[in-house]
C-alpha positions, 0 to 999 in steps of 0.5 A, spaced: 422 776 835 429 778 832 435 776 836 436 782 840 443 783 842 444 786 849 449 791 852 452 790 858 457 794 863 463 792 864 464 789 871 469 794 874 472 792 881 473 799 886 481 800 888 479 796 894 475 790 897 473 789 903 473 782 905 465 781 904 466 784 897 472 779 896 467 774 898 462 775 893 466 776 888 469 770 889 461 766 891 464 765 897 463 766 904 467 771 909 470 765 913 473 762 908 476 768 904 479 769 912 481 763 912 485 764 905 489 770 908 491 765 914 495 760 910 502 759 910 503 758 902 501 764 897 496 768 902 490 772 900 494 779 901 488 783 907 491 789 909 489 793 915 489 801 915 494 804 921 488 807 924 485 800 924 477 804 923 476 801 916 477 793 917 481 789 913 482 790 905 485 787 899 487 792 893 484 790 886 490 789 883 493 784 889 486 781 889 486 779 881 494 777 881 492 772 887 486 769 883 490 768 877 495 764 882 490 760 885 484 759 881 484 754 876 481 755 869 476 751 867 480 749 861 485 747 866 480 744 871 476 739 866 484 737 863 485 734 869 491 740 869 488 743 876 
């Protein structure tokens, strides 16, 4: 059988993500997401709308910026840099 290159759709983040969606994106449990939002240094910036009907959320832009600051790359981790 010939090598067949399969096209996959790029992952697209929604404009905002719930705590559950954030946990799924980071492959961790929701309690850890909440714990990260409560830490003193560079907390995960969870927000809540004034109506409080929707629950806590994070914007995808803030999520990606936080991930870049707080999650080591494989390269850095393998070289003991993180």
